[in-house]
Every structure is written in structure tokens, then in C-alpha cells.
C-alpha positions in Angstrom: 22.3 -68.8 -79.4 20.0 -69.4 -82.3 21.4 -69.7 -85.9 19.1 -67.0 -87.4 20.1 -64.5 -84.7 23.8 -65.1 -85.2 23.3 -64.8 -89.0 21.5 -61.5 -88.6 24.2 -60.2 -86.3 26.8 -61.2 -88.8 25.1 -59.2 -91.6 24.8 -56.2 -89.2 28.5 -56.4 -88.5 29.5 -56.7 -92.1 27.5 -53.6 -93.0 28.4 -51.4 -90.0 31.9 -52.3 -88.9 35.4 -51.6 -90.6 37.9 -51.6 -87.8 38.3 -52.9 -84.2 39.4 -49.9 -82.2 39.4 -51.5 -78.9 39.0 -55.1 -77.4 39.3 -56.7 -74.0 37.8 -59.1 -71.5 35.7 -57.5 -68.9 34.3 -60.6 -67.1 35.2 -64.3 -67.0 33.4 -65.0 -70.3 32.6 -61.6 -71.7 34.6 -59.5 -74.2 33.9 -55.9 -75.2 34.7 -54.9 -78.8 34.5 -51.2 -79.8 34.2 -51.1 -83.5 34.4 -47.9 -85.6 32.2 -44.9 -84.7 32.0 -46.0 -81.0 29.9 -49.1 -81.9 30.3 -51.1 -78.8 29.1 -54.7 -78.7 29.5 -57.2 -75.9 30.0 -61.0 -76.6 29.2 -63.4 -73.8 30.6 -66.8 -74.4 29.2 -68.5 -71.2 28.7 -72.1 -72.0 25.2 -72.3 -70.3 23.9 -69.0 -71.7 25.9 -67.4 -74.5 24.6 -64.1 -76.0 25.5 -60.9 -77.8 24.2 -57.5 -76.5 24.6 -53.8 -76.5 23.9 -51.2 -73.7 23.5 -47.5 -73.5 26.2 -47.0 -70.8 29.4 -48.9 -71.0 29.9 -51.8 -68.5 32.9 -51.5 -66.2 35.4 -54.4 -65.9 35.0 -56.5 -62.8 38.8 -57.0 -62.6 42.0 -56.7 -64.6 42.4 -59.7 -66.9 46.0 -60.3 -67.7 46.1 -64.0 -68.8 48.0 -64.8 -72.0 44.7 -65.0 -73.8 44.0 -61.3 -72.8 47.5 -60.1 -73.7 47.3 -61.8 -77.2 43.7 -60.5 -77.7 44.5 -56.8 -77.1 47.9 -56.9 -78.8 46.7 -58.5 -82.1 43.2 -57.0 -82.5 43.5 -53.4 -81.0 43.3 -51.0 -83.9 43.1 -53.8 -86.5 41.3 -53.5 -89.8 38.4 -55.8 -90.5 38.8 -57.9 -93.7 35.7 -60.1 -93.4 33.1 -61.2 -91.1 31.2 -64.5 -91.7 29.3 -67.5 -90.2 32.1 -70.0 -90.5 31.1 -73.3 -92.2 27.5 -72.0 -92.1 27.4 -73.0 -88.3 26.9 -71.1 -85.1 30.5 -69.6 -85.4 31.3 -66.0 -86.1 34.7 -65.5 -87.8 36.1 -62.0 -87.6 39.1 -61.8 -89.9 41.4 -58.8 -89.5 44.7 -57.5 -90.8 46.8 -56.4 -87.9 50.0 -54.2 -88.1 50.9 -54.3 -84.5 54.2 -56.1 -85.2 57.0 -55.3 -87.8 54.9 -57.0 -90.5 51.3 -57.2 -91.5 49.5 -60.4 -90.5 46.0 -61.9 -91.0 44.2 -63.1 -87.9 40.9 -64.7 -87.1 38.9 -64.1 -83.9 36.6 -67.1 -83.8 33.5 -66.8 -81.6 32.0 -70.2 -81.2 28.3 -70.3 -79.9 28.1 -74.0 -80.1 27.0 -75.5 -76.7 29.8 -77.6 -75.1 32.3 -76.1 -77.6 31.5 -72.5 -76.8 34.7 -70.6 -76.9 36.8 -67.7 -78.1 39.8 -68.7 -80.1 42.5 -66.6 -81.8 43.8 -68.1 -85.0 46.4 -67.2 -87.6 45.6 -67.3 -91.3 46.3 -71.1 -91.4 43.9 -71.7 -88.5 46.7 -72.5 -86.0 45.7 -71.5 -82.6 47.6 -68.6 -81.1 45.5 -68.4 -77.9 42.0 -69.3 -76.5 39.7 -68.5 -73.7 39.3 -72.2 -72.9 42.1 -74.6 -73.5 41.2 -78.3 -74.1 43.6 -81.1 -74.0 43.5 -84.5 -75.8 42.3 -86.2 -72.7 39.1 -84.2 -72.5 38.0 -84.1 -76.1 38.8 -85.3 -79.6 39.0 -81.5 -80.5 42.2 -80.2 -79.0 42.4 -76.5 -78.3 46.0 -75.7 -77.5 48.6 -73.0 -78.6 50.4 -74.1 -81.7 47.8 -76.8 -82.8 45.8 -76.4 -85.9 42.2 -76.2 -84.9 40.0 -79.1 -85.8 36.5 -78.5 -87.2 33.4 -78.9 -85.1 31.3 -81.7 -86.4 28.3 -80.0 -88.0 24.9 -81.2 -87.1 22.7 -82.2 -89.9 19.6 -80.1 -89.4 17.6 -77.3 -91.1 17.9 -74.2 -89.0 14.8 -72.2 -88.2 14.8 -68.8 -89.8 13.1 -65.8 -88.3 13.1 -62.2 -89.5 14.4 -59.5 -87.1 13.2 -56.0 -88.0 16.0 -54.1 -86.2 19.0 -56.0 -85.1 20.3 -53.0 -83.0 17.1 -52.6 -81.1 17.2 -56.4 -80.5 20.8 -56.3 -79.1 19.8 -53.5 -76.6 16.7 -55.5 -75.6 18.9 -58.5 -74.9 20.7 -56.7 -72.2 17.5 -55.1 -70.8 16.1 -58.6 -70.4 19.3 -59.8 -68.7 19.2 -56.8 -66.3 15.4 -57.5 -65.6 16.2 -61.1 -64.7 19.3 -60.2 -62.6 17.3 -57.4 -60.8 14.5 -59.7 -59.9 16.8 -62.4 -58.8 18.8 -60.1 -56.6 15.6 -58.6 -55.3 14.3 -62.0 -54.4 17.5 -63.0 -52.6 17.7 -59.9 -50.6 14.0 -59.8 -49.6 14.2 -63.4 -48.6 16.9 -62.6 -46.2 15.1 -59.5 -45.0 11.9 -61.5 -44.5 13.8 -63.9 -42.4 15.1 -61.0 -40.2 11.7 -59.5 -40.0 10.2 -62.8 -38.9 12.9 -63.2 -36.3 12.3 -59.7 -34.8 8.4 -60.3 -34.7 9.0 -63.6 -32.9 11.2 -61.9 -30.4 8.6 -59.1 -29.9 5.8 -61.8 -29.3 8.0 -63.6 -26.8 8.7 -60.5 -24.8 7.2 -60.8 -21.3 4.7 -58.1 -20.3 5.8 -55.4 -17.9 2.9 -56.2 -15.6 3.9 -59.8 -15.5 7.5 -59.0 -14.6 6.4 -56.5 -11.9 4.0 -59.2 -10.4 6.7 -61.7 -10.4 9.2 -59.4 -8.8 6.7 -58.6 -6.0 6.0 -62.2 -5.3 9.7 -63.0 -5.0 10.3 -59.9 -2.7 7.4 -61.2 -0.5 8.7 -64.6 -0.4 12.3 -63.5 0.5 11.0 -61.1 3.2 8.8 -63.8 4.8 11.7 -66.3 4.8 14.0 -63.6 6.3 11.5 -62.8 9.1 11.3 -66.5 10.0 14.9 -67.7 9.6 14.9 -68.7 13.3 12.1 -71.1 12.7 13.5 -72.8 9.7 15.0 -76.3 10.2 17.7 -77.8 7.9 16.3 -79.3 4.7 12.9 -78.1 5.5 10.7 -78.3 2.3 8.1 -75.6 3.1 7.3 -72.9 5.5 3.7 -71.9 6.7 3.7 -68.3 7.8 1.2 -65.5 8.2 1.6 -62.7 5.6 1.2 -59.0 6.2 -2.6 -59.3 5.5 -3.0 -61.9 8.2 -3.4 -64.7 5.8 -1.6 -68.1 6.3 0.7 -68.7 3.3 2.8 -71.8 2.3 6.3 -70.8 1.1 8.2 -73.5 -0.9 11.8 -73.7 0.4 13.2 -75.9 -2.4 15.5 -78.0 0.0 17.7 -75.1 0.7 20.9 -75.8 2.7 21.5 -72.1 3.8 18.4 -70.0 4.4 20.4 -66.7 4.7 22.2 -67.3 1.3 18.9 -68.5 -0.4 17.2 -65.4 0.8 20.0 -63.2 -0.7 19.6 -65.0 -4.0 15.9 -64.3 -3.9 16.4 -60.6 -3.3 18.8 -60.5 -6.4 16.3 -62.3 -8.5 13.6 -60.1 -7.5 15.8 -57.1 -8.3 16.5 -58.6 -11.8 12.9 -58.9 -12.5 12.2 -55.4 -11.4 15.0 -54.0 -13.7 13.8 -56.0 -16.5 10.3 -54.6 -16.0 11.7 -51.1 -16.2 13.7 -51.8 -19.4 11.2 -54.0 -21.2 9.4 -50.8 -22.6 12.6 -49.6 -24.1 13.6 -53.0 -25.5 10.1 -53.3 -27.1 10.3 -49.8 -28.6 13.8 -50.5 -30.1 12.5 -53.8 -31.6 9.5 -51.9 -33.1 11.8 -49.3 -34.6 14.0 -52.1 -36.0 11.0 -53.8 -37.4 9.7 -50.6 -39.0 13.0 -49.8 -40.6 13.3 -53.4 -42.0 9.8 -53.1 -43.5 10.6 -49.8 -45.1 13.8 -51.2 -46.5 11.8 -54.1 -47.9 9.4 -51.7 -49.6 12.3 -49.6 -51.1 13.9 -52.9 -52.4 10.7 -53.9 -54.0 10.5 -50.6 -55.7 14.3 -50.4 -56.7 14.8 -50.0 -60.4 18.4 -51.0 -60.7 20.9 -53.6 -59.3 23.1 -50.7 -58.1 20.2 -49.3 -56.0 19.5 -52.8 -54.5 23.2 -53.1 -53.5 23.2 -49.6 -52.1 20.1 -50.2 -49.9 21.2 -53.7 -48.8 24.8 -54.6 -49.6 26.3 -58.0 -49.3 27.9 -58.6 -45.9 31.6 -59.6 -45.8 32.4 -63.0 -44.5 33.8 -61.7 -41.2 31.5 -58.6 -40.9 29.1 -60.3 -38.4 32.0 -61.1 -36.1 34.0 -57.9 -36.2 31.2 -55.2 -36.8 30.0 -53.6 -33.6 26.5 -52.7 -33.0 25.8 -49.2 -34.4 23.5 -46.5 -33.1 22.4 -45.8 -36.7 21.8 -47.3 -40.1 24.8 -46.8 -42.5 25.0 -46.6 -46.3 27.9 -46.0 -48.7 27.8 -44.2 -52.0 30.7 -42.8 -54.1 33.1 -43.0 -51.2 30.8 -41.1 -48.7 29.4 -42.7 -45.6 25.6 -41.8 -45.2 24.2 -42.4 -41.7 20.4 -42.5 -41.0 18.7 -42.4 -37.7 15.6 -44.6 -37.8 14.2 -43.5 -34.4 14.6 -40.6 -31.9 17.4 -42.2 -30.0 19.4 -42.8 -33.2 18.6 -39.2 -34.4 19.9 -37.8 -31.2 23.1 -39.9 -31.3 23.8 -38.7 -34.8 23.2 -35.0 -33.8 25.6 -35.4 -30.9 28.3 -37.3 -32.6 28.6 -35.7 -36.0 31.2 -33.2 -37.0 30.6 -29.6 -37.8 31.8 -30.1 -41.4 29.3 -33.0 -41.9 26.1 -32.4 -43.8 22.7 -32.9 -42.2 19.3 -33.7 -44.1 15.8 -33.5 -42.8 12.3 -33.4 -44.5 11.1 -29.8 -44.7 8.5 -28.7 -42.1 7.5 -32.2 -41.1 8.8 -35.0 -38.9 11.4 -37.4 -40.5 14.5 -39.3 -39.8 17.8 -37.4 -39.6 20.5 -38.1 -42.2 24.2 -37.2 -41.8 26.8 -37.4 -44.6 30.3 -37.6 -43.3 32.3 -34.9 -45.0 35.5 -32.8 -44.7 35.0 -30.3 -47.5 32.7 -27.2 -47.9 30.5 -28.9 -50.5 29.1 -32.3 -51.4 28.7 -33.7 -55.0 25.1 -33.2 -56.3 24.8 -37.1 -56.8 25.6 -37.5 -53.1 23.1 -34.7 -52.1 20.4 -36.5 -54.2 21.2 -39.9 -52.7 21.2 -38.7 -49.1 17.9 -36.6 -49.7 16.2 -39.5 -51.2 17.1 -41.8 -48.4 15.7 -39.3 -46.0 12.5 -39.2 -47.8 12.1 -42.9 -48.4 12.6 -43.9 -44.8 10.3 -41.1 -43.5 7.1 -41.3 -45.5 4.8 -44.1 -46.6 3.7 -42.7 -50.0 5.4 -41.8 -53.3 5.4 -38.3 -54.4 7.7 -35.1 -54.5 9.2 -34.1 -51.1 11.2 -31.1 -50.1 14.3 -31.9 -48.1 16.4 -29.3 -46.3 20.2 -29.7 -45.9 23.0 -27.8 -44.3 26.3 -28.4 -42.6 26.0 -29.7 -39.0 27.7 -26.5 -37.6 24.4 -24.7 -38.6 22.1 -27.1 -36.7 21.3 -26.1 -33.1 19.8 -28.8 -30.8 16.9 -27.5 -28.8 15.8 -30.7 -26.9 16.0 -34.4 -27.8 16.0 -34.6 -31.6 14.3 -31.2 -32.1 16.5 -28.6 -33.8 16.7 -25.2 -35.3 18.9 -24.5 -38.4 20.0 -21.7 -40.7 21.3 -21.1 -43.3 20.1 -24.1 -45.4 19.3 -25.3 -48.9 16.1 -27.1 -50.0 16.1 -29.8 -52.7 13.0 -31.6 -54.1 13.1 -35.4 -54.4 10.6 -37.6 -56.2 10.2 -41.1 -54.8 
């Protein structure tokens, strides 16, 4: 961090903080400090990119940190009175001096936050600057400046330079903006990562679609093989061992030359031809279904990409396209629907008629069903065992229903009711009553 920023933050803290009500580590290099009057500030002491910021909604801890550093940090500084805050040695080091009464006697402690490149660290000191704990311990083999419990902390060599000074009109606004910028960068990075993977999958499906044989070509090939098999079968008595070709008259009276491919057993070879022709015939019957399924998959992936591009938060990106577990591709069976998870609820979406029918036929009476009002849309089912759904889950499911059914932004009405109230007419066409309607903006 820049010197003038740390100086401005130091002055802000001196004017606006009197006690540390709460302190703990919430990420590997980030501590949260709640000063008086719920003034919460985050200190990120990452070596590559240290910063200080505020946010409007409190960040949750990624895991419980119980290292000796965390135990000492919370024990010594929670509910401590701030005696002084300064830029130590006029360098990029914030010293927060407190008086703590957590033990049987009052003691003076220092929380030293070092924003100094390779020395970036959080160090807990007593009033004689002896180290009680540190985020990063450094031994004598790694640096001349040892950071170990019980050792008096050496000073950082101060660089001889004149720091650039800039004025900051409102330091609190600046601290909020720091986090906004972090979130924007992280959001764009996550979007790019997920869209890159999605583009790869889209390209793969497009290539499969292009490589699919035409139905007419498969039927033509099947008929040719059937004709060849029947001609060989009708002339088995004329075929000599290891004969390479057979000249016969076809059903139209034309002389045809049939390649025999050095067959050893004409009867067995003929059976193999009939089986091969049958496979081509079956493939011709199924190719339309396979093509439709691939097109539905492609359409869903493109809609998912559009929704990712329009996502406003990292949470929304992770909801739409979560990271796969390492063993998920091996253990997860193919599903007849798309699935999402939100606040402990499983939300299932049918991206085509086949998937919609599957969801209707396999959902429970207590599940909730969602559909756009008075227009075609995907069907959405929320697994549920209670009478009601939380409003946040209703909104999320209705939003999914709209986002994967329409191509334009706007306000859309979505009907929802429990599955027991939905009567299947034919295919994915239904009648439902009673129901509730909610309006979603996308």
C-alpha cells in the first residue's frame, strides 16, 4: 500500500476509534476488526497485494482459524481499549497500541500491521516490543530479521525516499471503493474462467452436431448393406472359398459386382451384414432424437453463458455454474434435468420437453412447481417437504424459470404451486389450481 493512504487511514482510525470490540482472522491473510459503534474494517496482509477496506455487508469466515496466532489475537485484543494509533517509525507500518484487561492484570499490547513488501506481516508485541505471536514466523536462516515468539523485534531498514503525498477527500468512501474494485476484478476473473470452460463445452457440442451423419445417408447405407446381404444369401451355392467378388443380377435385372472381402464363411459373413444393416437402420431412427437432444443442450449452454455474462455478483456466478468436485465427473450419473442448489434447496430445471415431462412424472406432491404465466417456458421444480418455501428460494426459482425461458430482459410473471396441484394433460402440458403469481425482473 502507498504511504499517503496508510497515513490517511491512520488519521481516520485515531479520530473514529476508541476500543476494539471484536477481532479475528477470516481468511489466510485477512483479519476483521470491529471498532466501537460497529465500525468494521478489514486488513488484508497478503504479500503480493496488501490492502485495507470496508464493505456494507459483513464477510463470512472461510473456515475456523485456531492457530496460536488466532488464539492470542482474540484473547489479547477483544474488548481492548485503544491507547494510540500511529504510523510507526514514519514507515508503512500501522501500530495499534491497546490496554488489555483480559488477564488478572492490565497490560499494554501492540498490534503491528506491516504493509512493507516482503516483510508484510501481522505481529503481536508487548510494550517492550517482544514478539508474542505473528501471522508469519521467520527464522534466522530465512532473514536477518527474526520473527519468533519471545524475540525482540528488529526494526525494518527504512528506505531513504520522499513519499508521494496525495489528498483523499473522504477516506471512508475510499475504503468502500477498495472492496468494490476487488469484487469487480474477482467477478470479471470468475466470469472469464467459467465462460471459457462453457465456450469449450459449447464448441464440443457444436462439433458433435456437425459430425452427426444425416438420416438419409444412414438409411441409404442400411439399404445398400441389406441388398448386398440378400444377394450373397441368394447365391451362397455359387460362391467358392476365398472368392473376392461376386457378379449377380439384382432385382431390377442389372448386373452388379459385390465385393466379398476374402470371406472364409459366406453364411457367417451374411449374418454380420444383416446385423450391420440393422444397426444403421436403428441409428437412422435415433439420429433425429440425438440431434434434438444436442440442440437442447447447446441452447441451454448458450442461455447459461448469457446469464453468466449478465451476473452481478460472484455468488450468482457460483450458483449458476458451480465448481465441479474432483470426483464428480466419475461418480455423477447423467441427469434428466439441470440442477442448482440454493440455501439448502435443490432446484431442478427442465431445458426441453423430455426433461419437463421427467420432472413432472418424478417430483413429489410436496415439491413446488414453477412456470411462466400464460406462455411456454421451462418447468422448474424445487424439492420440498414443508408447506411453504422461503421467499428467497421462491425468487431464485422464479428467476431461473424466466432466465432460461426468454431471450429478453424485462418483467415476467411466474406461477408457482405445489406439485399436487398440477394435473398432467398430455406430454408437458398441464392444468394447475390453486397457484400464486410472482413478478420477476431480469
